[in-house]
C-alpha angles and dihedrals in degrees: 000000000000118000117207120188120198121197109207132012131209114088108344101030096046093044089055093046097050093043090050090054094047089054096046130015097192104058120101107240118190123184117197115198122178095202126066094253127059103184121033141137100262093180091057096059097095090053091055089055088053095046093242087117100045103187123058089208089068088066094054110087102176138000131210088257096051091046091051093047094052104028105016089236118164100225116182115189124192086034116130121193106225100184145354123222100200094183094052091035094230137125128209112225129197118205102219091202092071104001092242118145135214138172125243126193124215141190091203128014124203116198114206103152095143124212139307125234114254110241120184116228096248130135111274097016088132087070092063122097122226130197122220108109141036088256088055092052092048091055093044094047091050090052092048091046087060085070103236113201092228139012128196120206116202107209133039099215129112097290094039092054093045090052092046092051092051092048090053087048087058090053095250122143103248133195127189120204116194124181096210128064095260146031121252105025095212089067125080117244099259089052096044091057089069089057094051090049090052093050093049092046089063093054103262118132118233124200113188126190085026133120135185116249100175137015123204130175090263108030150004125241114220125209091253091059099257119134117216117201112239130162089187132029125200120194111212098155095133140270139269127207115272099234101154095112093043093051093048090050091054096247119154116263114210132231093268094051098258130110109285114236139177128230090286093048091252117149126220085283101063093210090060123071130192127204141162128030094339094060129076118238131205118251112235096216102053107003094243125141114273140185111217113164097199126141096220092058091047090052092048094048091048089058092048092053092051092049092049093049089057094044098254121147113263136184127215117258114209124181139246093181100239111183140163136191137182114227109183105295096349132088114210120190137169140181134182124359127338128223093259093056094045091050091050090050092050093239122156113239146162124219130213123190120189135173106200130161120259090238139354108323094224092058112084120259101030111161128206118248134192116215129181123188127183124198140171110260092210106041093023088225114158105242102181148329139207130194137187129181147107097260140017099019095114091055095050097045091047090053090049092047089052090048091052091048093049094046099245114163123234095256091049089067085078089063097055112118101218127179114268137189124135096257092053110033147326132278085250100042117211088250091053089050091056087057093049092049090048089053090053091047098052093042088056089232087149135003118243136194133192129242093257092055097058097087092052093049092049089049088054093055106273121142120220111229116195109203097185122111120281091253092053091047091051090060092061143303141174112301111265096017120140121217124233114154114228095244092057099049096096091056098038108033091109087069089068104090097179115075092199106077137174108204120214133185134156100279106355104266099099090040090057091054092045092049092055090049095047093049089053087053092055102266128132096232131173125180126225111243114239093007129229093331092062093043094047092058094046130093087248090069088070091062131060116254093224 
């Protein structure tokens, strides 16, 4: 009889364990979990802190008893694996209830130890709370229930923002301190600005380009010398793979610091597998090693490991990094690579910004969205997408993620037959519109530039022409722009003395039409991608264009 030992439960470990049992009822399957809970909704923890999820029991998906009753799994909680002897194929286990140790042999070992919170080596860091386990959330919730006057969250990533939102929901003065120049690193800068605006609009303070250098029981010292009052500090800086066992066992650690695995999730010791946050994944766009701590990938890789152990055919699952988060009233989602990463890699790319409505504008309740798509101008491969809005973002990013996975090109998005009725979408869905714009872009129907290129073009003699209505223009435009509404261009174009023109409208649609018209009239016109809405949320909006 085969014995399979799994180190770590939750998403990856439990997916592997239950799949193993479904494939074979005779194997001995032992799950070793160092915490007191083996199967829980990790992503729901911030919402328990905020009281949105009221009962802790709702977070607990399975127990050792329920897993034994249904699957005959031997689940041992409060059991920490201290070492792995890969040559002898044994693990040493400490029972945390009494600190006794024993050895356990295995035929196959599955490592799913997860990740560790990143904690900077600063004075007082031991005072900060972290959030990874049910035990963590119990401690944090008790501290929050004590009604601190102020809480400071270190880190403006997914977990940090979810925690901050839930603290505000509890009526607690909340401050976010982020070391980089933006919140949510997977977003590009002009998109991340929308997130910071949303957080601030709900009363939370945001300090960017700031880092904590000391934590005391009453405040946090920032690197610029300011002290921020905080009765409670939560560290949500990020996580790193927990590779201690793998290193001690002599397994290969990959270039990104996670456990290196092959297409079957086998480690350098083929009898040992690694899944979940501790294991490196393969990036779908360039094949490089990647660290993507997402539950759906952990679940998928757990299934692959189980299938491979029992000799079933498997296929490699690489990652495009699709993620989504709720930040107050906004939904923020991303998939694939962002502009920053593509620039760093030296890849050629084209960018499209759009600001469509979530459904037909004439049907009540339509909400504005901001979408950004990036594609390769040569192969037309979709490289990434980002979306922000109050409604409909999840649907569009999921369609774009599916398009990336299936190898659709950017123009082929126009061909997608997506469901349409006025309460749900538009006859030309925002995803279809990305395809139409991509077609225009690659056919060179018009020339386009991005928000960060405007200053250079103006310096080289271009004039910004704002083709919005006079009332729109009066509410704000790019410094130095002249206003000529689209519908008046045919009668007034002789007033434009500069033949080199950058055309601006609210979201880009009118500018596209005006650019075509102006070029027919003998101008050298280029339109500004994404229009005034994209520019106004970019760092360039803080500087004059001339």
